[in-house]
C-alpha positions in Angstrom: -16.3 19.7 -6.0 -14.4 16.5 -6.5 -13.2 15.3 -3.3 -11.6 12.2 -1.5 -14.7 11.2 1.0 -13.8 9.5 3.9 -16.8 7.7 5.8 -16.6 5.9 8.9 -13.0 4.9 8.9 -11.5 2.7 11.2 -8.1 1.4 11.0 -6.1 -1.1 13.3 -2.6 -2.9 12.6 -3.5 -4.8 15.5 -7.2 -6.1 16.1 -8.9 -3.7 19.4 -6.1 -1.5 18.8 -7.4 1.3 16.3 -4.8 4.2 14.9 -8.3 5.7 13.3 -11.6 5.5 14.9 -14.8 6.4 13.2 -13.3 8.8 11.2 -15.2 11.2 8.3 -13.5 13.7 6.2 -14.3 15.1 2.9 -11.0 16.8 1.2 -11.5 18.8 -1.9 -9.2 18.0 -4.6 -7.0 20.4 -6.5 -5.8 22.2 -3.2 -2.9 22.0 -0.8 -3.6 20.2 2.7 -1.7 19.2 5.7 -2.0 16.6 7.9 -1.2 17.5 11.3 -0.6 15.8 14.8 1.5 13.8 17.2 3.5 10.8 16.2 1.5 7.8 16.2 -1.6 9.5 15.4 -2.6 8.0 12.1 -1.2 10.7 9.5 0.9 8.1 7.4 -1.9 5.2 8.0 -4.3 7.7 6.2 -1.9 8.6 3.5 -1.4 4.8 2.7 -5.2 4.0 2.9 -5.8 7.0 0.3 -2.7 5.4 -1.7 -4.7 1.9 -1.5 -1.6 0.6 -0.1 -3.9 -0.1 2.9 -5.3 -2.5 3.8 -3.8 -4.5 1.1 -0.5 -4.9 2.7 -1.6 -5.5 6.4 -3.9 -4.4 8.7 -7.9 -4.5 9.9 -10.0 -1.8 8.1 -13.8 -0.7 8.0 -15.5 2.5 6.6 -14.5 3.6 3.1 -12.1 5.9 1.2 -13.5 7.1 -2.4 -11.4 8.6 -4.9 -12.9 10.1 -8.0 -12.3 7.4 -10.6 -8.9 8.4 -13.1 -6.7 9.9 -10.0 -3.5 8.7 -10.6 -1.5 8.7 -7.1 1.8 9.4 -6.5 3.3 9.0 -2.8 6.8 9.6 -1.1 7.6 7.1 1.9 9.1 8.4 5.2 12.3 6.3 4.4 13.1 7.2 0.7 15.2 4.1 -0.2 11.9 1.7 -0.1 11.0 2.9 -3.1 14.1 3.3 -5.1 14.8 0.1 -7.5 17.8 1.0 -9.7 21.5 2.4 -9.2 21.7 5.9 -10.0 18.8 8.9 -9.6 18.7 9.3 -13.8 18.3 5.5 -14.0 15.3 5.4 -11.3 13.4 8.4 -13.0 14.1 6.7 -16.6 12.7 3.3 -15.1 9.5 5.1 -13.4 8.4 6.7 -16.7 9.1 3.6 -18.7 6.8 2.0 -16.4 4.3 4.7 -17.1 5.0 4.0 -20.9 6.0 7.5 -21.7 7.3 7.9 -25.1 10.7 7.2 -25.1 11.8 10.3 -27.0 9.8 12.6 -24.2 11.7 10.7 -21.0 15.0 12.7 -21.5 13.5 16.1 -21.1 11.1 15.0 -18.3 14.1 13.6 -16.5 15.7 16.9 -16.7 12.8 18.6 -15.4 12.2 16.4 -12.6 16.3 16.8 -11.4 15.8 20.4 -12.0 12.7 20.5 -9.8 14.5 19.1 -6.7 18.0 21.0 -7.8 19.8 17.5 -8.2 21.5 17.7 -11.8 24.8 17.5 -10.2 24.4 14.3 -8.7 22.0 12.6 -11.4 24.3 9.9 -12.4 26.1 9.4 -8.7 25.0 5.9 -7.3 22.1 6.5 -5.0 24.3 4.3 -2.3 26.8 7.8 -2.2 23.9 10.0 -1.9 22.9 11.7 1.6 19.8 11.1 3.3 18.5 14.5 2.4 19.4 13.8 -1.3 17.7 10.4 -1.6 14.5 12.3 -0.2 14.8 14.9 -2.8 15.3 11.7 -5.3 12.3 10.3 -4.1 10.7 13.5 -4.5 11.8 14.1 -8.0 10.6 10.6 -9.0 7.1 11.2 -7.3 6.6 14.5 -9.5 7.9 12.6 -12.8 4.8 10.5 -12.3 2.7 13.6 -13.3 0.2 12.0 -10.4 -3.1 13.7 -10.0 -2.7 13.5 -6.2 0.5 13.5 -4.3 0.8 12.1 -1.1 4.1 13.6 0.9 4.9 11.7 4.0 7.3 13.9 6.0 9.4 15.0 2.8 11.5 17.6 4.4 12.7 15.4 7.4 16.6 14.9 6.0 16.8 18.4 4.5 18.1 21.6 5.4 16.2 25.0 5.9 17.2 26.3 2.4 16.3 23.2 0.5 13.4 22.8 2.2 12.1 26.6 1.5 13.2 25.6 -2.1 10.8 22.7 -2.5 8.2 24.4 -1.1 8.2 26.8 -3.2 8.1 24.6 -6.2 5.5 22.6 -4.8 3.2 25.4 -4.3 3.9 26.6 -8.1 2.8 22.9 -9.2 -0.3 22.9 -7.4 -1.4 26.3 -8.3 -0.1 25.9 -12.4 -1.5 22.2 -12.3 -4.3 21.9 -9.9 -2.2 19.2 -8.6 -4.0 17.9 -5.3 -0.6 17.6 -3.0 -1.5 16.4 0.9 1.6 16.5 3.3 1.9 14.8 6.4 4.1 16.9 8.8 4.7 17.2 12.4 6.7 20.8 11.8 4.3 23.4 10.2 6.6 26.1 9.8 6.7 28.2 6.4 3.6 26.6 5.0 1.3 29.9 5.4 1.7 30.1 1.5 1.4 26.4 0.4 -1.4 24.9 2.4 -4.9 26.1 2.5 -6.4 23.5 4.6 -5.1 21.3 8.0 -6.4 18.2 9.0 -6.0 17.7 12.8 -5.2 14.4 14.0 -5.7 13.8 17.7 -7.1 10.6 20.0 -7.8 8.5 16.8 -10.2 10.9 15.4 -9.1 13.4 12.4 -10.8 16.9 11.6 -10.7 19.3 8.6 -9.8 22.7 10.0 -11.7 25.8 8.3 -9.3 27.9 6.2 -9.5 30.4 8.9 -8.6 28.1 11.5 -5.8 26.4 9.2 -4.0 29.8 8.5 -4.1 30.2 12.3 -2.4 27.1 13.1 0.6 27.7 10.5 0.8 31.5 11.9 1.2 30.1 15.1 3.8 27.3 13.8 6.0 30.2 12.7 5.9 32.0 15.7 7.3 29.3 18.2 9.5 28.2 15.1 13.4 29.1 16.8 15.7 27.5 14.8 18.3 29.1 16.6 21.3 28.0 19.1 24.1 29.9 21.0 27.2 28.3 21.4 30.9 28.6 22.4 34.1 27.3 20.7 36.2 24.5 22.6 39.1 25.9 25.2 42.5 24.6 23.5 42.8 23.0 27.2 39.8 20.5 26.4 40.3 16.3 26.8 39.7 15.4 23.5 37.7 11.8 22.7 38.2 11.9 19.0 41.2 13.4 17.0 41.0 13.7 13.1 44.7 14.4 11.6 44.8 15.5 8.2 41.5 13.8 7.8 39.7 14.0 4.4 37.0 12.2 2.2 36.7 12.1 -1.5 33.7 10.9 -3.4 33.1 10.4 -7.1 36.6 12.4 -7.7 34.9 15.3 -5.7 36.1 16.5 -2.5 33.4 16.2 0.3 35.6 17.4 3.0 39.1 19.0 2.6 42.2 17.6 4.6 41.2 18.8 8.3 42.7 18.4 12.0 39.9 18.8 14.6 39.0 17.4 17.9 35.7 16.6 19.6 35.7 17.0 23.4 35.0 14.1 26.0 31.8 13.5 27.8 30.4 16.9 25.5 27.6 17.0 23.2 28.5 18.4 19.7 26.0 19.3 16.9 27.1 18.5 13.3 25.2 20.9 11.0 25.5 22.1 7.2 23.7 21.9 3.9 22.4 18.3 2.7 25.3 16.3 0.9 28.0 18.0 2.3 29.4 15.2 3.9 27.9 15.1 7.7 26.8 11.6 7.4 30.1 10.4 5.7 31.9 11.8 8.4 30.1 9.9 11.2 30.7 6.5 9.3 34.3 7.3 9.1 34.7 7.4 12.9 32.7 4.6 13.1 34.9 2.8 10.6 32.0 1.9 8.0 33.4 3.8 5.0 36.9 4.8 3.6 38.5 8.1 4.4 42.2 9.3 4.1 44.5 10.6 7.4 44.1 9.1 10.4 41.2 9.3 13.0 42.3 8.4 16.8 39.9 7.3 19.2 41.0 7.8 23.3 44.5 7.9 21.9 44.9 4.9 19.6 44.5 4.6 15.9 40.9 3.3 15.3 42.4 1.1 12.1 44.5 -0.4 14.8 41.5 -1.3 17.3 40.0 -4.4 17.3 36.8 -4.5 16.0 34.6 -6.3 19.2 36.6 -4.1 21.5 36.0 -0.7 19.5 32.2 -1.5 19.0 31.6 -2.0 22.5 32.7 1.9 23.1 31.5 3.6 19.9 27.8 3.4 18.7 26.0 4.7 15.7 22.0 6.0 15.4 21.4 5.0 12.0 19.8 7.7 9.9 17.2 5.1 8.5 15.7 3.1 11.5 15.2 0.2 9.7 19.0 -0.8 9.5 18.8 -0.6 13.8 16.2 -3.1 14.5 16.0 -6.9 14.2 12.6 -8.1 13.0 10.8 -8.3 16.7 8.2 -6.6 19.0 9.0 -3.4 20.8 9.4 -5.3 24.1 11.5 -7.8 22.8 13.8 -4.9 21.4 13.8 -3.0 24.6 14.6 -6.2 26.9 17.4 -7.3 24.5 18.8 -3.9 24.9 18.2 -4.1 29.1 19.6 -7.0 29.1 23.0 -6.4 26.7 23.2 -2.5 27.5 26.0 -1.1 29.8 23.9 2.2 30.7 22.9 1.9 34.6 20.3 4.8 33.9 17.9 2.0 32.4 18.9 -1.2 34.6 15.8 -2.4 36.3 13.3 -0.4 34.1 10.5 -2.5 32.6 9.6 -1.6 28.8 6.4 0.1 29.9 8.2 2.6 32.3 11.2 2.9 29.4 8.5 3.6 26.8 6.4 6.2 29.2 9.7 8.5 29.7 9.4 9.6 26.2 5.5 9.9 26.1 4.6 6.5 24.1 1.9 4.2 25.8 2.4 0.6 25.9 3.5 -0.6 22.7 5.4 -3.1 23.8 3.7 -6.0 21.8 3.8 -4.5 18.5 6.2 -5.4 16.2 8.8 -2.3 15.6 8.4 -2.1 11.7 4.4 -1.6 12.3 5.0 1.6 14.3 4.9 5.5 12.8 8.4 6.9 11.8 8.3 8.8 15.1 7.5 6.1 17.0 10.4 3.9 15.3 12.8 6.8 15.9 12.1 7.1 19.6 12.6 3.4 19.9 15.8 3.4 18.2 17.4 6.3 20.2 16.4 4.4 23.3 17.9 1.3 22.1 21.1 3.1 21.4 21.2 4.9 24.6 20.7 1.7 26.3 23.4 0.1 24.9 25.6 2.4 26.7 28.4 3.4 24.3 31.2 6.3 25.7 31.1 8.0 22.4 27.2 7.8 20.9 27.1 9.2 16.9 23.4 10.2 16.4 22.8 10.6 12.3 19.4 12.5 12.4 18.2 11.0 15.9 15.0 13.5 15.8 13.6 13.0 12.2 9.7 12.7 12.6 9.5 13.5 16.1 6.6 16.4 17.2 7.8 18.8 19.6 6.4 17.4 22.7 8.3 14.0 21.9 11.7 15.7 20.9 11.5 17.4 24.6 11.1 14.6 26.4 13.6 12.5 24.5 16.3 15.5 25.2 15.1 14.9 29.0 15.7 11.1 29.1 19.1 12.0 27.4 20.1 14.7 29.9 19.0 12.3 32.6 20.9 9.7 31.3 24.1 11.7 31.0 23.9 12.8 34.8 24.7 9.1 35.6 26.0 7.3 32.7 28.6 10.5 31.1 28.9 9.8 27.0 30.0 11.8 24.2 27.6 12.6 21.9 28.0 13.9 18.2 24.6 14.8 16.9 23.9 15.3 13.0 20.6 17.2 13.1 18.9 19.8 10.2 16.2 21.1 13.0 17.8 22.9 16.1 14.3 23.2 17.8 15.0 22.7 21.8 18.5 22.0 21.0 19.8 25.5 22.4 21.4 25.0 25.9 21.3 20.8 25.1 24.4 21.3 23.0 27.8 22.2 24.3 29.1 22.7 20.9 28.4 23.6 17.5 30.7 22.5 14.4 29.6 23.4 10.9 30.7 21.5 7.7 30.2 23.1 4.7 32.3 24.1 1.3 34.3 21.2 2.7 35.3 22.6 5.7 34.8 21.9 9.2 34.5 24.6 11.7 33.7 25.3 15.2 30.9 28.3 15.7 31.0 30.5 18.5 28.0 33.0 19.2 24.4 33.1 17.9 23.7 30.5 14.4 20.6 30.2 12.7 19.8 27.0 10.5 18.3 29.2 7.6 21.8 30.5 7.3 22.5 27.8 5.1 
């Protein structure tokens, strides 16, 4: 049987601090394989080693990663914006296929097939800069599929995608693997609904990785389905509730298409509001509107004042935004420097006097204060990003997919920190998230954006309803 053979593999981004330590695995080709484990355990690192990106572009490595000859590899990164060159999905796909020397007359059909695969035909000619995080993730997936790689490596491919699209793409990947015999290796912290896709699971723990038996793999996936509870129950705000942000005749039009129709809506002071809706519906655009980072029609007021008439310095001392892409939030410094800067400049008393090591331990992270932020895993970067923005102490914190890449244990620890912080320093939080695990009881209100309309939801809601 053809295999990817990993022998005595040890890898460290910094000498003496291995991410993977003496790992040996035999991964069969022509299968679907899941990499599972907590954040920072080495899942992404192993994918990059298989793709030959490491140690070429950094790190210390010993041992071997052997692939059968002639295997073309395609990889989708956690942050899809890192792998785009052109301006639109169509041009990006044409550029990729041109580089692969696909005959010109075949490119158009292959582009259409790839766009259909990820259900993105309608935005094929839109600027990539206007697409949502979930749409960008699907563009990156289309590019990876269009390469017709023998081995496809997908790093957290569903992190910004709603449940409906997640299931749609998983079904497509399952068909692709069975029809073409493609080797598909996916790194994911959330293992629900994978039982039809994956035959095998590699479990990471304490710098090691173990290929589970088919029986144990299926047991793990069944267990993930049982513990996945993407449901929340909420009430709607009372008419007497005090608003902090008010939308008046607010609307957004992009590329001559209405994203959000004219609406009047209040966000309630010192409450946690969850905003959900399908990928591309306009959730991030709403947050960026409130943050004064994108154009909109109508009027937005903060604390009773039109935000367009508020001095930017004063406004941004009150209103903060956790970006979807972590790389937009950091300076190129170490974790310790980032946290020290935030402690020094932040206004949240909950974090005052705490050392970087103490702050890291609050969310279950070891002392990684000497690591450069960009050497961290996606989940570790997301935790640091949330901490940094909480420490700044904005009265209103807009959080765009703040839980991306977090395993359940890390997510629960982060939610506990936010609860404790808000007891000492009340904040209004507006959170965009596709995953609802552990949010029941944490959020006060649930706002849904669907079919261009915003509406508060009362009662039980399940993310799979989208």
